[in-house]
KEMARVO-716674 format. One record per residue (C-alpha): x negated, z, y. Coordinates in steps of 0.2 Angstrom, whole numbers, plus 5000, padded with zeros to 4 digits. Layout:
N
[rec [X Z Y]] ...
***
This chain:
470
[rec [4794 5102 4957]] [rec [4808 5111 4966]] [rec [4822 5099 4975]] [rec [4817 5107 4993]] [rec [4821 5098 5009]] [rec [4806 5096 5024]] [rec [4812 5103 5043]] [rec [4825 5090 5048]] [rec [4816 5080 5062]] [rec [4825 5080 5078]] [rec [4823 5066 5092]] [rec [4827 5057 5106]] [rec [4828 5038 5103]] [rec [4845 5035 5109]] [rec [4863 5036 5103]] [rec [4871 5032 5086]] [rec [4877 5018 5095]] [rec [4861 5013 5102]] [rec [4851 5015 5085]] [rec [4865 5002 5077]] [rec [4864 4990 5090]] [rec [4845 4990 5087]] [rec [4848 4989 5068]] [rec [4860 4974 5070]] [rec [4847 4962 5080]] [rec [4835 4969 5067]] [rec [4846 4962 5053]] [rec [4849 4947 5063]] [rec [4831 4943 5063]] [rec [4828 4948 5045]] [rec [4842 4937 5039]] [rec [4835 4922 5046]] [rec [4818 4927 5037]] [rec [4827 4932 5021]] [rec [4836 4913 5022]] [rec [4820 4903 5024]] [rec [4811 4910 5010]] [rec [4823 4909 4996]] [rec [4830 4892 4995]] [rec [4831 4891 4978]] [rec [4841 4905 4975]] [rec [4853 4901 4991]] [rec [4855 4886 4980]] [rec [4860 4896 4964]] [rec [4873 4904 4975]] [rec [4879 4890 4984]] [rec [4884 4880 4968]] [rec [4901 4885 4963]] [rec [4900 4875 4947]] [rec [4890 4889 4939]] [rec [4905 4895 4930]] [rec [4904 4911 4934]] [rec [4916 4920 4947]] [rec [4904 4921 4963]] [rec [4892 4914 4956]] [rec [4884 4931 4947]] [rec [4887 4937 4929]] [rec [4894 4954 4937]] [rec [4903 4952 4955]] [rec [4896 4967 4961]] [rec [4880 4958 4962]] [rec [4885 4950 4979]] [rec [4887 4966 4988]] [rec [4868 4969 4989]] [rec [4863 4971 5009]] [rec [4858 4953 5009]] [rec [4865 4937 5012]] [rec [4864 4932 4995]] [rec [4856 4941 4979]] [rec [4838 4935 4975]] [rec [4838 4926 4957]] [rec [4824 4934 4949]] [rec [4810 4924 4937]] [rec [4801 4939 4931]] [rec [4800 4958 4930]] [rec [4787 4968 4922]] [rec [4779 4987 4925]] [rec [4784 4991 4945]] [rec [4784 4972 4948]] [rec [4796 4958 4950]] [rec [4796 4942 4956]] [rec [4808 4927 4962]] [rec [4811 4908 4957]] [rec [4806 4906 4974]] [rec [4791 4914 4971]] [rec [4793 4929 4981]] [rec [4784 4944 4974]] [rec [4790 4961 4978]] [rec [4787 4980 4971]] [rec [4803 4987 4963]] [rec [4808 5003 4968]] [rec [4826 5000 4963]] [rec [4819 4998 4945]] [rec [4839 4993 4941]] [rec [4846 5007 4949]] [rec [4838 5019 4936]] [rec [4840 5008 4922]] [rec [4823 5004 4924]] [rec [4817 5019 4928]] [rec [4800 5020 4917]] [rec [4797 5002 4922]] [rec [4803 4984 4916]] [rec [4798 4981 4898]] [rec [4789 4995 4892]] [rec [4776 4987 4878]] [rec [4782 4998 4865]] [rec [4803 4995 4867]] [rec [4797 4975 4868]] [rec [4789 4979 4850]] [rec [4806 4988 4846]] [rec [4816 4974 4850]] [rec [4805 4961 4840]] [rec [4804 4971 4826]] [rec [4823 4975 4824]] [rec [4828 4958 4826]] [rec [4818 4954 4809]] [rec [4828 4966 4802]] [rec [4844 4967 4808]] [rec [4851 4970 4825]] [rec [4868 4978 4821]] [rec [4878 4983 4806]] [rec [4892 4995 4810]] [rec [4880 5006 4799]] [rec [4867 5020 4803]] [rec [4847 5013 4801]] [rec [4834 5025 4795]] [rec [4829 5031 4814]] [rec [4844 5042 4815]] [rec [4839 5057 4810]] [rec [4822 5055 4821]] [rec [4832 5051 4836]] [rec [4844 5066 4835]] [rec [4831 5079 4833]] [rec [4821 5071 4848]] [rec [4837 5072 4857]] [rec [4841 5089 4853]] [rec [4822 5094 4857]] [rec [4821 5085 4874]] [rec [4838 5089 4881]] [rec [4843 5104 4872]] [rec [4861 5102 4865]] [rec [4862 5100 4847]] [rec [4874 5085 4842]] [rec [4873 5069 4847]] [rec [4884 5051 4849]] [rec [4878 5034 4854]] [rec [4886 5022 4865]] [rec [4884 5007 4875]] [rec [4885 5013 4891]] [rec [4885 5030 4902]] [rec [4901 5024 4907]] [rec [4909 5025 4888]] [rec [4900 5039 4885]] [rec [4909 5048 4899]] [rec [4926 5042 4893]] [rec [4924 5048 4875]] [rec [4918 5064 4880]] [rec [4933 5066 4892]] [rec [4946 5063 4876]] [rec [4933 5076 4867]] [rec [4938 5089 4880]] [rec [4955 5086 4882]] [rec [4957 5087 4863]] [rec [4949 5104 4861]] [rec [4956 5112 4873]] [rec [4972 5104 4873]] [rec [4973 5101 4891]] [rec [4976 5086 4901]] [rec [4965 5085 4917]] [rec [4947 5084 4922]] [rec [4938 5090 4939]] [rec [4927 5080 4947]] [rec [4919 5082 4965]] [rec [4924 5072 4978]] [rec [4911 5056 4982]] [rec [4904 5059 4962]] [rec [4898 5045 4953]] [rec [4900 5043 4934]] [rec [4903 5025 4931]] [rec [4919 5015 4928]] [rec [4927 5031 4919]] [rec [4946 5029 4927]] [rec [4949 5048 4929]] [rec [4934 5048 4939]] [rec [4937 5033 4952]] [rec [4946 5047 4963]] [rec [4943 5052 4980]] [rec [4950 5067 4991]] [rec [4960 5062 5007]] [rec [4967 5077 5017]] [rec [4966 5088 5000]] [rec [4975 5076 4989]] [rec [4967 5066 4975]] [rec [4969 5050 4977]] [rec [4962 5031 4967]] [rec [4947 5024 4977]] [rec [4954 5012 4992]] [rec [4946 4997 4982]] [rec [4951 4999 4964]] [rec [4959 4983 4957]] [rec [4972 4984 4943]] [rec [4976 5001 4944]] [rec [4993 5005 4933]] [rec [4990 5025 4932]] [rec [4991 5039 4946]] [rec [4974 5046 4943]] [rec [4982 5062 4949]] [rec [4991 5065 4934]] [rec [4974 5064 4924]] [rec [4962 5072 4938]] [rec [4959 5085 4953]] [rec [4947 5081 4965]] [rec [4937 5096 4977]] [rec [4922 5096 4987]] [rec [4905 5098 4980]] [rec [4900 5116 4984]] [rec [4914 5123 4987]] [rec [4917 5137 4976]] [rec [4933 5146 4981]] [rec [4941 5127 4978]] [rec [4934 5126 4962]] [rec [4940 5144 4955]] [rec [4959 5140 4964]] [rec [4958 5125 4952]] [rec [4950 5132 4937]] [rec [4965 5145 4940]] [rec [4978 5135 4936]] [rec [4972 5132 4918]] [rec [4975 5113 4918]] [rec [4958 5110 4918]] [rec [4951 5103 4902]] [rec [4931 5100 4908]] [rec [4923 5099 4924]] [rec [4912 5084 4925]] [rec [4898 5086 4938]] [rec [4881 5076 4943]] [rec [4869 5090 4945]] [rec [4866 5084 4961]] [rec [4877 5070 4967]] [rec [4870 5053 4970]] [rec [4884 5039 4976]] [rec [4888 5047 4992]] [rec [4871 5050 5001]] [rec [4863 5064 4991]] [rec [4870 5079 4991]] [rec [4861 5093 4984]] [rec [4870 5110 4977]] [rec [4868 5124 4988]] [rec [4860 5141 4981]] [rec [4868 5148 4966]] [rec [4883 5133 4965]] [rec [4877 5130 4947]] [rec [4876 5147 4941]] [rec [4893 5150 4949]] [rec [4900 5133 4941]] [rec [4894 5138 4924]] [rec [4901 5156 4925]] [rec [4918 5150 4932]] [rec [4921 5137 4919]] [rec [4917 5148 4905]] [rec [4930 5160 4911]] [rec [4944 5149 4913]] [rec [4941 5141 4896]] [rec [4935 5126 4903]] [rec [4921 5115 4897]] [rec [4906 5110 4908]] [rec [4901 5091 4907]] [rec [4884 5087 4915]] [rec [4882 5067 4919]] [rec [4862 5064 4921]] [rec [4865 5048 4924]] [rec [4854 5047 4940]] [rec [4848 5064 4940]] [rec [4839 5061 4924]] [rec [4824 5056 4937]] [rec [4821 5076 4938]] [rec [4810 5077 4925]] [rec [4808 5077 4906]] [rec [4826 5082 4900]] [rec [4834 5080 4916]] [rec [4839 5092 4929]] [rec [4850 5101 4915]] [rec [4834 5105 4905]] [rec [4823 5107 4921]] [rec [4835 5121 4930]] [rec [4840 5129 4913]] [rec [4860 5122 4916]] [rec [4870 5125 4900]] [rec [4883 5112 4899]] [rec [4895 5109 4884]] [rec [4895 5092 4884]] [rec [4879 5082 4892]] [rec [4879 5062 4896]] [rec [4861 5053 4898]] [rec [4863 5036 4900]] [rec [4852 5021 4909]] [rec [4834 5024 4904]] [rec [4834 5033 4891]] [rec [4832 5018 4879]] [rec [4820 5008 4890]] [rec [4830 4996 4898]] [rec [4842 4991 4883]] [rec [4859 4995 4884]] [rec [4860 5011 4876]] [rec [4869 5029 4883]] [rec [4870 5047 4872]] [rec [4881 5062 4874]] [rec [4878 5077 4868]] [rec [4888 5093 4865]] [rec [4884 5112 4859]] [rec [4886 5117 4842]] [rec [4905 5124 4845]] [rec [4912 5110 4852]] [rec [4906 5100 4837]] [rec [4915 5112 4826]] [rec [4929 5112 4835]] [rec [4930 5093 4838]] [rec [4929 5091 4817]] [rec [4941 5102 4817]] [rec [4954 5093 4828]] [rec [4949 5076 4818]] [rec [4952 5084 4799]] [rec [4969 5089 4807]] [rec [4973 5072 4811]] [rec [4965 5065 4795]] [rec [4948 5061 4802]] [rec [4948 5044 4800]] [rec [4956 5029 4811]] [rec [4957 5024 4830]] [rec [4951 5039 4840]] [rec [4949 5030 4855]] [rec [4931 5035 4854]] [rec [4917 5022 4850]] [rec [4915 5003 4850]] [rec [4910 4992 4835]] [rec [4892 4989 4843]] [rec [4888 5009 4849]] [rec [4874 5016 4837]] [rec [4868 4999 4832]] [rec [4852 4999 4822]] [rec [4843 4989 4840]] [rec [4849 5004 4850]] [rec [4841 5017 4838]] [rec [4825 5009 4837]] [rec [4824 5008 4856]] [rec [4829 5027 4858]] [rec [4815 5034 4846]] [rec [4801 5020 4856]] [rec [4806 5026 4874]] [rec [4809 5046 4868]] [rec [4793 5047 4858]] [rec [4782 5037 4868]] [rec [4789 5033 4885]] [rec [4801 5046 4892]] [rec [4786 5061 4891]] [rec [4780 5075 4902]] [rec [4764 5064 4909]] [rec [4776 5050 4915]] [rec [4788 5062 4926]] [rec [4771 5071 4932]] [rec [4766 5053 4938]] [rec [4781 5050 4945]] [rec [4784 5066 4955]] [rec [4767 5066 4963]] [rec [4769 5050 4969]] [rec [4788 5055 4976]] [rec [4778 5068 4983]] [rec [4768 5056 4993]] [rec [4783 5044 4998]] [rec [4791 5060 5003]] [rec [4780 5067 5017]] [rec [4775 5049 5022]] [rec [4794 5046 5024]] [rec [4798 5062 5034]] [rec [4781 5059 5045]] [rec [4788 5042 5050]] [rec [4804 5048 5055]] [rec [4797 5060 5065]] [rec [4787 5050 5074]] [rec [4799 5039 5077]] [rec [4811 5053 5083]] [rec [4825 5048 5072]] [rec [4838 5065 5067]] [rec [4836 5062 5049]] [rec [4830 5069 5035]] [rec [4824 5064 5016]] [rec [4834 5071 5002]] [rec [4826 5072 4985]] [rec [4828 5076 4966]] [rec [4813 5072 4957]] [rec [4807 5054 4957]] [rec [4821 5047 4967]] [rec [4823 5050 4986]] [rec [4835 5045 5000]] [rec [4834 5045 5018]] [rec [4850 5054 5025]] [rec [4854 5048 5042]] [rec [4858 5069 5047]] [rec [4847 5080 5055]] [rec [4852 5093 5039]] [rec [4857 5094 5021]] [rec [4874 5087 5019]] [rec [4885 5100 5010]] [rec [4899 5086 5002]] [rec [4905 5070 5002]] [rec [4915 5073 5020]] [rec [4899 5077 5029]] [rec [4889 5063 5017]] [rec [4902 5050 5023]] [rec [4899 5056 5043]] [rec [4882 5052 5041]] [rec [4882 5035 5035]] [rec [4878 5022 5048]] [rec [4878 5006 5036]] [rec [4869 4994 5047]] [rec [4856 5003 5050]] [rec [4854 5004 5030]] [rec [4856 4987 5028]] [rec [4841 4983 5041]] [rec [4831 4995 5032]] [rec [4836 4987 5017]] [rec [4832 4969 5021]] [rec [4816 4972 5033]] [rec [4808 4982 5018]] [rec [4812 4967 5004]] [rec [4805 4954 5016]] [rec [4788 4963 5018]] [rec [4790 4966 4998]] [rec [4799 4981 4994]] [rec [4814 4981 4986]] [rec [4825 4997 4986]] [rec [4843 5001 4978]] [rec [4857 4993 4988]] [rec [4870 5003 4997]] [rec [4860 5020 4999]] [rec [4841 5014 5000]] [rec [4838 5023 4986]] [rec [4818 5024 4982]] [rec [4813 5028 4964]] [rec [4797 5030 4957]] [rec [4791 5023 4941]] [rec [4776 5028 4930]] [rec [4769 5010 4933]] [rec [4771 5011 4950]] [rec [4753 5014 4960]] [rec [4745 5022 4974]] [rec [4743 5005 4984]] [rec [4761 5002 4982]] [rec [4767 5018 4987]] [rec [4755 5018 5004]] [rec [4762 4999 5007]] [rec [4781 5005 5005]] [rec [4776 5021 5014]] [rec [4766 5011 5031]] [rec [4782 4996 5030]] [rec [4794 5010 5033]] [rec [4786 5018 5046]] [rec [4781 5001 5054]] [rec [4803 4997 5054]] [rec [4807 5015 5059]] [rec [4796 5013 5075]] [rec [4804 4995 5078]] [rec [4821 5002 5076]] [rec [4818 5017 5088]] [rec [4809 5008 5102]] [rec [4824 4995 5101]] [rec [4836 5008 5103]] [rec [4828 5014 5119]] [rec [4825 4999 5126]] [rec [4844 4995 5124]] 
***
């Protein structure tokens, strides 16, 4: 399915200020409803004796657009239930980690089977050959390695890129998302690469390691590569952490041609764009990276990611390792990576869960959501559009496609985003925080899609009416 966009809808339901004011009123009302329905979750986050920072295992769990996170009791398929008994259809799916639904049967079976024979040994299991061949068949690159997270995979791949090219810097696109890899935690401000504002404990000037340029800006790309200091360009095929920014026509072709011309490696990160289709955006659209990272759902929900490289890069890596003795502390790898548990779940997911048929279901249902959301936006007279990469959709608060992070940031209206998110959750639909991303699983049903579209339309009508009344 092409990642095309509907004609943006233009309307006259009021200014951004009026829409924001209406959203604020909705947010106040929905917050009261949320608090009333979640007394047990609230008690968890009022209990400072939990021993956890901010009462959560990871501090950013407090950053959801709700007064406090819900505490889940169960998650199965596309359904989640919290400890207060509230049920919701999950269109967040662990922000892609559970993209094929929570707890696929074959993954549960692989976990149980592996638990009986040993979870981790720091040696390969008998699944290694099968998993390696499946990765090459599905994603296209010939040599693979296993890590615990995509953040690790990106970090290790950057080391390889620097090692085989002899160059120090990587290039990223403004607004990028590549997990917690240090070199990527930058923004572009007044033409300068700077560390992101909210970084904690940053000890190194990231301008020493990284060059940041706008997405879709080929002159800026060519100028940066011409310096001869860029080891690799790391790119999401579609930018997904700053709204959703689609590549302009010809961008990826030019990106590949320019990196080859300047001796720079092309590193594609499919962390979120794996939603495109079988083999991700890379396989679907015929990209030709030197390095490919695939994380989140590739093991069916367990902590595992993979990164692959071409035969040429693998050969250069082996030569560099041999020159340094080939053993010892390379800075690549962690003790629990490549475990029997990870390989078993990778095999189960690649053989049975991550299938062409699953993607057909996901994209068919995403078609319905895209059409329904676009119609609701038009009916409400709002100047917004739906952006999409396969089974992943976002509503962008702008009348036309955004081309880069500057345009995406200018389109953001945080209070509207929060109001829509909380109002949908109170009606039984959980979206991803921050960008209200909608992700469809093969376990999602037709009635669940119908219900989401209907509730979205009702909330937009309420928002538009409130903006006009104001």
